[in-house]
Each structure stands twice: as C-alpha cells, then as structure tokens.
C-alpha positions in Angstrom: 19.8 -18.7 -53.4 22.1 -20.5 -50.9 25.3 -18.7 -50.1 28.7 -19.3 -48.8 31.9 -20.6 -50.4 33.3 -24.0 -49.5 36.9 -24.3 -48.3 39.2 -26.6 -50.2 39.8 -29.8 -48.3 42.8 -30.0 -45.9 44.2 -33.0 -44.1 44.1 -32.5 -40.3 47.6 -34.0 -40.0 49.0 -31.1 -42.0 51.0 -28.7 -39.8 50.6 -24.9 -40.3 54.0 -24.7 -41.8 53.3 -27.4 -44.3 49.9 -25.8 -45.1 51.5 -22.4 -45.9 54.2 -24.1 -48.0 51.5 -25.8 -50.0 49.7 -22.5 -50.6 53.0 -20.8 -51.6 53.6 -23.6 -54.1 50.0 -23.2 -55.4 50.7 -19.4 -55.9 54.0 -20.3 -57.6 52.3 -22.3 -60.3 49.2 -20.1 -60.6 48.8 -18.6 -64.0 47.2 -15.5 -62.5 50.6 -14.4 -61.3 50.7 -12.5 -64.6 47.1 -11.4 -64.8 44.8 -9.1 -62.8 45.5 -8.0 -59.3 48.3 -10.5 -58.6 50.3 -9.3 -61.6 50.8 -6.0 -59.9 52.6 -7.6 -56.9 56.2 -8.4 -56.2 57.2 -12.0 -55.5 57.5 -11.1 -51.8 54.1 -9.5 -51.7 52.6 -12.6 -53.3 54.2 -14.8 -50.7 52.8 -12.6 -47.9 49.3 -12.8 -49.4 49.6 -16.5 -49.8 50.2 -16.9 -46.1 46.8 -15.3 -45.2 44.8 -16.7 -48.1 42.2 -19.5 -48.0 41.3 -21.4 -51.2 37.5 -21.7 -51.6 35.1 -22.9 -54.2 31.6 -21.8 -55.1 29.0 -23.8 -57.0 27.2 -22.5 -60.0 24.2 -20.2 -59.2 25.3 -19.8 -55.5 25.8 -16.4 -53.9 29.3 -15.4 -52.7 28.2 -12.3 -50.8 25.3 -9.9 -50.7 25.0 -6.1 -50.9 24.7 -4.5 -47.5 26.2 -7.3 -45.5 29.2 -6.7 -43.3 32.3 -7.0 -45.4 34.3 -9.9 -43.8 36.4 -10.9 -46.7 38.2 -9.8 -49.9 38.5 -12.2 -52.9 40.6 -12.8 -56.0 38.9 -14.9 -58.7 41.1 -17.8 -59.8 38.7 -19.5 -62.2 35.1 -19.1 -63.3 32.8 -16.0 -63.7 30.5 -14.2 -61.3 27.6 -11.8 -61.9 28.0 -8.5 -60.0 24.9 -6.5 -59.3 23.2 -3.9 -57.1 19.7 -3.5 -55.9 18.1 -0.1 -56.5 15.9 1.6 -54.0 12.8 0.5 -56.0 13.9 -3.1 -55.9 15.2 -3.3 -59.4 18.4 -5.2 -60.1 21.3 -3.6 -62.1 24.1 -5.8 -63.3 27.3 -3.7 -62.9 29.8 -6.2 -64.3 31.1 -9.8 -64.6 34.1 -10.8 -62.5 36.6 -13.1 -64.2 40.0 -14.7 -63.4 42.4 -12.2 -61.9 39.7 -9.8 -60.6 39.7 -8.5 -57.0 36.3 -8.5 -55.4 35.3 -6.0 -52.8 37.3 -2.9 -51.5 39.2 -3.7 -48.3 38.5 -0.3 -46.8 34.7 -0.7 -47.1 33.0 -2.1 -44.0 29.9 -3.3 -45.9 29.5 -4.9 -49.3 28.2 -2.3 -51.8 27.2 -5.0 -54.4 26.3 -8.7 -54.6 28.0 -11.5 -56.4 26.6 -14.8 -57.8 28.5 -17.6 -59.5 27.6 -18.1 -63.2 29.5 -21.4 -63.2 31.8 -23.2 -60.7 34.1 -20.6 -59.3 37.5 -21.0 -57.6 38.7 -18.1 -55.4 41.5 -17.0 -53.1 39.8 -15.6 -49.9 41.4 -13.2 -47.5 39.9 -12.0 -44.2 39.5 -8.2 -44.7 41.3 -7.5 -41.4 44.3 -9.6 -42.5 44.3 -7.8 -45.9 44.2 -4.4 -44.1 47.0 -5.5 -41.9 49.2 -6.3 -44.9 48.4 -2.9 -46.4 49.6 -1.3 -43.2 52.8 -3.3 -43.1 53.5 -3.3 -46.8 52.6 0.2 -48.2 53.7 -0.8 -51.7 50.6 -3.0 -51.8 48.6 0.2 -51.9 49.9 1.1 -55.3 48.6 -2.2 -56.7 45.3 -1.6 -55.1 45.2 1.9 -56.6 45.8 0.5 -60.1 43.0 -2.0 -59.6 40.7 0.8 -58.3 41.5 2.8 -61.4 40.7 -0.2 -63.6 37.3 -0.5 -61.9 36.5 3.2 -62.5 37.5 2.7 -66.1 35.1 -0.2 -66.4 32.3 1.9 -64.7 32.8 4.7 -67.3 32.8 2.1 -70.0 29.4 0.8 -68.9 28.0 4.3 -68.7 29.2 4.8 -72.3 27.6 1.6 -73.4 24.3 2.5 -71.7 24.2 5.7 -73.7 24.7 3.9 -76.9 21.3 3.6 -78.7 22.0 1.1 -81.5 21.7 -2.5 -80.4 24.3 -4.1 -82.6 27.2 -1.8 -82.0 26.4 -1.9 -78.2 26.4 -5.7 -78.3 29.6 -5.9 -80.4 31.5 -3.6 -78.0 30.3 -5.7 -75.0 31.3 -9.0 -76.6 34.7 -7.7 -77.7 35.5 -6.5 -74.2 34.3 -9.8 -72.7 36.3 -11.9 -75.2 39.4 -9.9 -74.5 39.0 -10.1 -70.7 38.5 -13.9 -70.8 41.6 -14.5 -72.8 44.0 -16.8 -70.9 47.3 -18.4 -71.9 46.0 -21.9 -71.7 42.8 -21.4 -73.6 41.3 -20.3 -76.9 41.6 -16.4 -76.8 38.5 -16.2 -79.0 36.2 -18.0 -76.5 34.0 -17.0 -73.6 34.0 -20.2 -71.4 30.8 -19.4 -69.6 27.1 -19.2 -70.7 26.2 -15.6 -69.7 22.4 -15.4 -69.3 20.8 -13.1 -71.8 18.8 -11.5 -69.0 22.2 -10.5 -67.4 23.5 -9.1 -70.7 20.2 -7.1 -71.1 20.4 -5.8 -67.6 24.1 -4.8 -68.0 23.5 -3.1 -71.4 20.1 -1.5 -70.6 18.4 -3.5 -73.3 15.4 -5.9 -73.3 15.9 -9.6 -73.3 14.1 -9.8 -76.7 16.5 -7.3 -78.2 19.5 -9.2 -76.9 18.1 -12.4 -78.3 17.5 -10.9 -81.8 20.9 -9.2 -81.9 22.7 -12.4 -80.8 20.7 -14.4 -83.4 21.9 -12.0 -86.2 25.5 -12.4 -85.1 25.2 -16.2 -85.1 23.4 -16.2 -88.5 26.1 -14.0 -90.0 28.8 -16.4 -88.7 30.4 -13.8 -86.5 29.9 -15.7 -83.3 28.7 -19.2 -82.5 27.0 -20.6 -79.4 28.8 -23.5 -78.0 28.2 -25.8 -75.0 30.8 -24.0 -73.0 29.7 -20.5 -73.9 30.5 -18.4 -77.0 33.2 -18.6 -79.8 34.3 -15.6 -81.8 34.5 -16.5 -85.5 35.1 -13.2 -87.2 36.8 -10.6 -85.0 37.3 -8.2 -87.9 33.5 -8.1 -88.7 32.7 -7.7 -85.0 35.0 -4.8 -84.7 33.4 -3.2 -87.8 30.0 -3.5 -86.1 31.3 -2.1 -82.8 32.7 1.0 -84.7 29.5 1.5 -86.8 27.8 3.8 -84.2 
C-alpha cells in the first residue's frame, strides 16, 4: 500500500499569522470540540493545539503509518475511519480496533509506532509533530490529564476486545461489536443508528477472532431478521432493542 497523508492546500500568499487564524477558526467550528480527545481540553488548550496542527487527508485504502516506524507525529481523526492492527511474530495480522472521529492516534511518549493504521475510507485528520505535542505537554501540564483520560479509554477498549474474544457464541459477539460501533459512530449531524463506512468482513473476523464465513453467516441472519440493513454507505441499525437482546443472550 502507498502511504503518507496529504496536507490540505494552502495559498503561498498567506502569512503565518493568517494561517494560524484560519486554523483557529476551523477548530472553533469543528464539531469534535465536544467529542473524543478535544472534548477534554479547555478553550485555551485547543487554541494552543491549533497553532501546531496541520490538516491532512488520507485516501481510502492508504496507510497512515506502520508498526515499528519511528513515531514522528500524533493524530486526531476528524472524519472517516481507520483500521488499527499489529503484526504478530509469526506474520499474522491482528486487528486491534477501528479509529473514528475524535480518536487520538499514537502515544506521544512512544518513540516508535506500536501498531499500523490504514484508511477504510477517505480520512481527514489533525496532525501534530510529536516533538511539538511533547513541548505543549511540558508547558501545559493540564494537557496530561486529558491524555490520561484517553489512555484509560484505550485500556478499557482493549479489555473489551479481550472479553469479546473470549465470547464463544457468534451472534452475541457480533451484536456486542455492532452496538459498540454504532454508538461510537454517532455524531450530532448524522443518523445515530448508522455506521457510515463499509467495514470489511475480514477485518471484523480478525477483530473478533472469528472466521470470515462465520461473520458472513451471522451478518446475513441479522439482515434477514430486519435487525440491520446493508447500505451503500455502510450499515443501518433497524431494531436496536432486538440487537441488545441478542447481545445479552450469552
């Protein structure tokens, strides 16, 4: 896969002052101010981050960064979804999560990437040089509390995945995964019962420790029972009550 995000276009005539003002205004109107990592920050902290941010885009199926590479940047996802995965010693791939709007990617204290990230659709991100991010943490210790909360959230998701992997029944496992994904994809300007990305069944199988055939059969049953529907954009949740019942049937 080709890699590397593309910076958003900027007119050469723009002065640095005007450029930072534009970024500050972009942050001011960004809906993620109340979601994910940025929701943990004060207005002053958001302004400081805006000054060292760089808006980048990544095309579908492109790689943002790879496991083991030197960690040069930290990212916040503004739009789109990415597959996060690790390579095991025997070469097998393990999907460890799906990054969505508001998620912070990479830990600023790590010198190397401990996982890889690929775009599942077109992705829009705020990029920060890791050294700039570390400098802000040193000057603004309160940012550490926001980072601690995000780190706790990641540990919670890791424990959740371990619990899912230990679940033996396919339908409850799938239902729990879909409910969590629907909830995490909910945004103020969109249908809260929709997943706006086609997540490959192979990725779902890898994440849940299932075969692709089992994922296919389980999803087909949920569609047949009118609990979910497959749409061009992704998935729609039609019967949340029934999906919760299945999730709790283990």
